[in-house]
N, C-alpha and C positions, 0 to 999 in steps of 0.2 A: 373673614380673615382680618385681624386687627394688627396694625403695624405700630411699633413704638417709634419714638422720635428719631432714633438713630437709624433704624431700618428705612423709615420714610425718607430721610435725608440721603441715604445711600441709593435708594431707588430713583429719587429725583435727580441725583447726580448722574446716574447711568443714562437716564432718559435724555438729559441735557447733553451729555457727551455724544450719544448716538445722533441726536439732532444736529449738533455742531459738525460732526464728521460728515454727515450727509450733505449739509449745505456747502461745506468746503469742496466735497467731491463734485457737486453739481457745477461749481464755478470753474473748475479746471477743465481745460480742453484736452481731449484724447489725441486728436490730430489737428494740424493747423488748418486755417481757412483755405489756403491754397490747395492743400491735399484734398480737402472736402470738395472743392470746386472741380478738381481733376477727376475724382472718383464719380461725381455726379455726371460729368460730361462723358466719361468713358462708358458708364452704365447706360446712358441715353443712346450712345452710338451703337452699343451691342444690341440693345433691345430693338432699335430701329432697323439694324441690318438683319436681324433674325425674324422680323415680322414677315408674314406671308400675305401679300396683297391679293385682292379678288382677281381671279382669272390669271394669276401669275403662273408661268411655266415652272413645273417642278422638275428636279433632276430625274433621269431615268431610274426606275425601280421604286419611286415613291408614289406612283399613281397620279390621278387627276386631282387638281385643287378645286374643290366644290364649295369653298368657304366664301362668305360675303356675297355681295351683289354682282351680277354679271352685266 
C-alpha cells in the first residue's frame, strides 16, 4: 500500500494525536492519594479479617478447619 504525502501527513497526525491523548490521560489522577491510601487500608483489613487461621474454630455448620499446619 502506497500513501501519498497528504495521506501520510494525516496518518502521522492521527498517531501523534492518539499518543498525546494517552500521555495526558496517564498523568491525570482518577482518585486522590488520600482516597487510595484509605482503599488500600480497608482492603487490607477486610482480607485480614476474612482469613482463616490454622486450627481456627469455625462457626457451626461449616465443618472442621483442616487448613494449614496444626
